[in-house]
N, C-alpha and C positions, 0 to 999 in steps of 0.2 A: 775448313770449319772457322766460323767466326766466334771467338770466345767472348764471354761477358766482360772479363777483366784480365789484363795482362800487366804484371809487375815486372819491369825489366831493370837492368843495370843494378842488380842486387850485389853488394860487395861480398856478403857472406849469407848464405841460406842454410839455416840449421835444420838438420834432418836426423833427429834422434832415431836410434834403431828400435826394432820391435822389442817390447819389454814383457814383463818387468826386467829391468837391468839390475844385476846383482854384482857386488864385489868389484873385481877388476873391470867388468864390462861397463860399469858406471863411468870409468875414465875415458871411454870411447865416445866421441861425438862426431858424426859425419858432417862436414862443412863443405858445401859446394860454393866455390868462389866464382865471381863474375857470372852470376846465375840469373834465371828468370823463372817465373811461375805463372801459369795460366789457369783461369777459373771459369767453369761453365755450370750453370744451374746449381750454384752453391757448393759445388764440389771442386776439388783439385783435379784439373783435366790434363795438365802437362807440367813437368819439371825438367829443366835442362840448362844448357849454357846460353848465355845472353846473346851470342852471335847468331843463334838459330831463331831467336825471337824476332829478329828484324823482318823475317818473311811472314810473320803471323799477323792475322787481323783480329782486332778486339774492339768492342764498343767503348771501352774505357782503358786507357793506358796510364799506368802510374810509374813515374820515374823514381826509382829508389835512390838514385844519385850516390851509389856506392855504399849505402847503409846496410844494416843487418835486418833480415827477416827471419822470424822464428815461428814455431807453432804458438797458438794462443796458450797463455799460461793456465795452469790448473791449480786451484787452491783446495786441498783436500781436507781442511779442518777449519770451519768457521762456525760461529754462533750468531748467525745473521739476524735473527728475529728476536727483538727484546724491547722492552719499554724503559723509559728513563735514561739516566746517565749518572756517572759517579765521580765527576770531576772534583767534588767536594772532599773526597777521600785522599786526594793527592797530598795535600798539606799534612794530613794526619800521618800518612805513610812517611813523609819526609821527617816528621817529628819523632818517628820511631814508635808510634802507637801500634801495638800488636794487632794482628788481624782479628783475633778473638774479641778484643776490646772494641774494634770497629764494628764487629757484628752486634755486640751488646748495645751499641749506640744506634742501631738500626741501619748500619751500612753493610758493605760486603754483598755477597750473592743474594742475601735475603732482601736487600734493598731493590735489586733488579727483579726479583721474583714478585715483590709487592707492586712495582711499577708495571710489570708485564701483565699481571692479573688485572690491573685497573685500566689498561689500555685496550681500546676496542680492536677488533680484527682489522677494520679499515685503517685505524691509526698505526697498527703494527705494519700493515702492508705498505703504506706510504713511506714510513721510516726505512723499511727494508729496501724499497726501491732506490732511495737516496744512496744507501750504502752500496747497492749493486752497481749503480752508475759510477761510483768512485772506483770500485774494483775494476770495472770494465775499462775505465780511463787509464788504469795502470797495467793493462794488458791481460787481465783474466777473462777467459771466455767460458770456463767450466769450473764449477765449485761444488762443495758439499755444504749443506746448511743443517745444523742440529737444532732440536728443541732443547728443553732442559731448564727454562726459566719460568716454568709454571709450577712444577712439583705438585700438581693436582690434575685430575682428569680433564676438567673443562679447559684449563689454560694450555696444557700440553697439546691437546687436540686443536686448540685455536692457533697455536704456533705452527703446527704441521699443516693446517689448512692454508695459512698464509704462504708457506713454502710451495704448496701445491698450486696455488693461484699464480705465484711467480713463475713456476715451471710452465704453466699453461700459456702465459704471455710470451714465453720463448725467446726473450732477448738474450739470455744466457742459458746454458745447460746447467741444471741444478740437481744434485742428488740429495735426497732428504733422509735424515737419520733421526731416529727417536732416542733421545737422551733423557727419558723421564727420571731415571735414577742418577741425577747429576749431583744432588746433595740431599740431605735429610731436612725436611721442613720442620719448623719449631713445634708444630702440632704432633709430630711423630718423633720428637727428640729422643725419647727412651724406648721407642718401638720401631727400630729400623727394619726389622723383618716384616712387620705389618705393612709399613710403607712400601717395601719392595714387592710385597704381594699385590698391593694396589696397582703398582706400575706394571707388573706382569699381567694383571687382569686387563689392562688397557690394550695389550698386544692384539687381541681379537679385533678390536675396533680399528687399530692401525692397519692390520692386514686386510680386513674387509673393505675398508675405504681406500686402500692403496695409498696410504699417507707417508710411507717410508719404505726404503729398501733394506735398511739395516737398523739394528738396535745397538746402543752404546751404553756403557756404565762407567762411573768414576770409581775405580778400585784404588783406594788410598786410605791411609791412617785417618780415622775420624769420619770416614765416609762409608764405603762398602768394602768388606773383606774379600779375600780371594774366593772363599766358599760362597758368599752371597753373590759375587760376580759370576761365578760358574753357574749358579742356579738361574740367574737372569739370562745368561747367554744360551743355556740349554733350552730355556723356554722360547727364546727367539728362533733358534735353529729348528725346533719342532714345528714351528709355524711357517717355516720357509724364509725367514728373514736372515740376511747376512749379519755377522757380528763384528763389532769394533770395540775397543776398550781404551779408556784413559788409564794408563798404567805407569806405575813407578815414577811418578812425577817428583815426589818428595822423598818417600821411603822405598827401599827395595823390598817390596812385599811378595814378589813373585808374580806380579801382573803380566810381565812380559812372557814368562813361561806359560801362564794360563792362556794368553792370546794364541800361542803356538798350539797348545793342547786342544783348544777349541776350534782351530782352523780359522781364526779371525782374519778378515781382509786386511786390517791394519791394527797396529798397536801404537798409541799416540803418547807423546811427551817423552817418556823413557829416560829422563835425566838420571835417575837412580838405578837404571837397569843393571843387573848383576852380570858378571862375566858369563855365568851359565845361561842367563837369559839372552845375552847377545849371541852366544853360540847357537842357542836354540833358534833364534831368528834366522841366522845364517843358513841353518839346515831346513828351513821351512819356506812356505810361500807367503807368509805374513810380511807385510811391508811396514817398515818403521816410518812413522810420520813425526818428524822433529819440528819443534816450535821454538826456535831461538829467540823470537821476538818476546815471548812470554818471560823467559829467563831474564832478558835484557830489561823489560819493563818493570819487573819485580825487583830489580837491583841485585840479583844473585850472581855469584861468581862461578858456580859450577854449571856447565852446559852439558847437554846430552853428548855422549861419546860417539859422535858420528864417525870419527876416524877409525875407531876400533870396530864399529859395526861394518863399515865398508871393507876394511882390511880383512875382516873375518868372513866376508862373503855375503853379507845381508843386502837387501834392497832398501834404499833410503829415499824418502821424499821429504819435501819441505812445505810448510803451511803457515798462514798468518796466525791462526787461533783467534781471529778477530772476535773480540767480545768487550763488554763495557767495563770489565774489572781488572783483567790481568794482561791484556794486550790490545790496546785501542788503536789499531791501524788496519786499513784496507790495502796497504801498499806491500804487495808480495815482492816487489823489487828491493825494498828495504830488508826483507828477510833473506834475499839472495846475498846481500852484502854482509849481513850478520853470519850467514853460513860460511862465507869466506874468512871473515875476521875472527869468529869465535868457535866455529866448528871445524875450521881448518880444511874445508872442502875445496877442491879445485874448481875452476870455472866450468869444466866439462861435467863434473859430478853435479854441480849446482844446476846447470841447465837441464840435465836428465832428471833431477829431483823435482823440478817444477813443471815438467812436461810429461814425459812418458810414465815415469814412476808414480807421479801424483795422480795421473789418470787411473792407473791400476789400483791405487790405494782407495779409490771410491767406486771400483767396479766399472770404470769407463775406459779401460785399456784398449778395447777394440774400436773405440769411437773418437777419443780425444788424445791430445798430447803429442801427435805426430802429423807431419805433412807427407801425404802419400797420394798418388793418383787414385781417385775413387772415394777418398775420405772427405769429410766436411772441410771447407776452406776456412778454418779458424786460424787466423794468423795475426802477427803484429809486425809493423814496420817501426824500427827503433832509430832514434836520432843518435846513433853511436857508430864509431868507425869499425868496431870489432866486438865479438861476443864477450870478451873478457872485461869490457869497459863497464858494464852494468854493475857487477859485484864490486868493482873498484871505486866507482863514483857514486857514493851513497846518499840517500835521503832526498832525492829528487825524482821526478817522473821523466823517464827517457822515452816513453811511448810517443810515437808520431801519429800512427794510424792503427786502429784495431778493427779487424773484420771478423764477423761471425757468419758462417755459412755463405761467405762471399759478399756479404753486405757490410758497409761501413757502419759501425756502431759508436765509434768515437774517433775524432780527428782533432789534432792540435790546431788551434786557429791561427797561430803565428808561426807555423812550421818552417817557413822559408825566410824568415826575417834575418836569421844568421846562418852561416854555413855550419856544417857538421864538424864537431871537434876532430882534429887529426891526431892519430896515435903517434 
């Protein structure tokens, strides 16, 4: 057989096990050293030792020069589509201006809502493409994208249509999530149940036009209660949508427990998750999506209890939470470093959290997050000597080459100017 692409002389080929991985299993990461991988028709066709690759024929041979190859990264929580930006709030935050005061001055999430409502669908599409390119350059090949910056029927559907168009273009695999109940707009300030009814009323449109596979809601003090969140999640499930939830980010309301009760695919944030909630996660199939970049960007000291979750037996994944207000980064590698520094996760746990578990957290566990014969050849060649190096060396882009279904979608222009750092 003549393969399309052969990548040889791989120092470490990362092969996460079939998931989702929970508890102790997250500490296990299969690493094939002195390896090679062959690609045919966009799929992984062969994986093995490098010495066997010498007898193989391929139209293209890529010399990994002892570097690391991993599955394409999966980002399971992003707010990809939005209008405007909020850099003007940074100085206010530094000066200690409370968030509610920023809201009163026209900032905060309502600023993004106003800008998103005012931006055309084409404008949102072009902006989102720019962010997608940057995500891909950092090794992401699959991601989730939420709506939630419209807070009205017209704009929420506009955001979802943008995601649908991005999916059709196919550069990256994108899972769409409807997050209509992301906040309470000013016009419904004293009528949250009425606003929630409007968002529930949109679900028929979302399902009819296949604009999302999941529904999500922000269960938090000042936003939606546990009972309101349960009502929304039930409505989603009745129409065949999966459910996710922003839970226990600030206060321990019981959102984590609700996620388990409702069979949510994932529960996200979880900084204030209770011991009971953590144990419930461990006893369930719901995956914790942790967002340490948000805690870091907001300057808070308390991070999600990843160590307790994993040690209790839960499945944990990591995401950027890319958004214009509380975590302005497309760099999932930076999140990997924060997971090591702030969440006390091991390198093996981190890699499993951004590949196989992240894929399961968005319903893509059968398709993404692993390298296996027959699966899509989504992979990254890294300019690092070993897999522990990326969490260790933070704040830069270590990707050399990113492939989606066997095709190069990003490559570093000066890849070979300097040699790879030695461990």
